[in-house]
N, C-alpha and C positions, 0 to 999 in steps of 0.2 A: 674455507668453510666446509663440512664435510655433507654428504648426501643426506637427505629427510627421505623417511620412506612415512605416508599417511595409511593408517592401519586401516581406518573407519570414522566415520563422522555423521554425524545428526543433527540437521536442519529442524524445522518445523514439521510438527506431524498434522494432518489433516485435521484432528479431533482440537488441534490447539488455534487451527485457524476459526474452527466453528464457533468456541468457545470465545474468541475475542471476535470474532463478528457480532455473535449473539448480545456482548457485551456492550458492543457499539451502539446497535440498534437498542437497546434499552436505556442509552443514556449514562452508562457506567463508565467509559471513556470518554473524556470531553476531546474532541477532534478539532477543536476551534484551531486555524494557523496550519495544519499540517495534511487537511484532508477539505481539498476545493469539491464544493458541491456546484454544480453547473447544469442548466439544460443541453440538452443533446449539440445546439449549434454553435455551443462554444466547445466543442471536444477536440477538434483539429488545432484551434489555437491554444489551448492547455497542452495537447500532446506535444507542439512545438516549445513552448514553454520548457517542458520537463525535457526533452532534447538535448536544452543547453543549461541543464544544473537549475533551473527553477522552480523551485515548489516540492511537494511531495508525495501527494495521491492526490486522486482525480474521482470524483463519485458522480458519474453521468445521471441526470432525471432523464426517464424517457416517458413519455405521455402525459 
């Protein structure tokens, strides 16, 4: 196999994150099953689950 040179790449732009977060807040994206919403007290256990490959996203509710 020969060498490969990566000249440039684009991931996500900050405006794309803003648009998706706004759509999620407005109910435009169903987060059921891939975003866990939990109180602050459950954050450590949820983090441990993510570290072993269980779960996707965590939304910690504070206050």
